[in-house]
C-alpha positions in Angstrom: 91.6 109.9 18.0 88.5 110.5 20.2 89.0 111.8 23.7 86.5 111.5 26.5 86.2 114.7 28.5 85.2 114.5 32.1 84.0 117.2 34.4 82.7 116.9 38.0 85.8 115.2 39.4 86.2 115.8 43.1 89.3 116.1 45.3 90.6 112.7 46.4 89.8 111.1 43.0 92.9 109.6 41.4 93.9 108.6 38.0 93.5 105.0 39.1 89.9 105.6 40.3 89.0 106.9 36.8 90.9 104.2 35.0 89.2 101.5 37.1 85.8 102.7 36.1 86.4 103.2 32.4 88.6 100.1 31.8 85.5 98.1 32.4 84.6 99.1 28.8 88.0 98.4 27.2 91.7 99.1 27.4 92.5 102.7 28.5 95.6 104.3 27.0 95.8 107.4 29.2 94.0 109.2 32.0 94.7 112.9 32.7 93.4 114.8 35.7 93.9 118.5 35.3 95.6 120.3 38.2 95.3 124.0 38.9 95.8 126.5 41.7 99.1 127.9 43.1 102.3 125.9 42.7 102.6 125.5 46.5 99.0 124.2 46.8 97.9 122.4 43.6 94.4 121.1 43.4 92.1 119.3 40.9 90.3 121.6 38.5 87.4 119.0 38.4 88.2 118.1 34.8 90.1 115.3 33.1 90.3 113.2 30.0 90.4 109.5 29.1 91.8 108.0 26.0 90.8 104.5 25.0 92.7 102.2 22.7 89.4 101.8 20.7 87.8 105.1 19.8 84.3 103.5 19.8 84.5 103.1 23.6 84.2 106.9 24.0 80.6 106.9 22.8 79.9 103.8 24.9 81.3 105.5 28.0 79.2 108.6 27.5 76.1 106.5 27.1 76.8 104.2 30.1 78.6 106.4 32.6 77.4 110.0 32.1 76.0 111.1 35.5 77.8 108.4 37.5 78.8 109.4 41.1 82.5 108.9 41.9 83.7 110.0 45.3 80.7 112.4 45.7 81.2 114.0 42.3 78.6 113.6 39.5 80.6 113.1 36.3 79.6 114.8 33.1 81.0 113.0 30.1 81.4 114.6 26.6 83.4 114.2 23.5 86.5 116.5 23.7 86.2 118.5 20.5 89.7 119.9 20.3 92.0 119.0 17.4 93.6 115.7 18.2 95.7 115.4 15.0 98.8 116.6 16.8 98.5 114.4 19.9 
């Protein structure tokens, strides 16, 4: 399984915002936006991931959307290199 790693996500960007952009390429299985900060005041870390049903869409997304501006944040897209065998 290939996972698209996203950085540059700004506050106010939702899972739906990310899914709406990347679903233009193909069916999205999951979107995760990472939350950090204290428990009483969580905030976005600026990073997230997208998993497509079709792994080939990850490379297409990087080529097409790397550097796109969403809600004032310039997204940097890369292949997430962590071991995905246990996901």
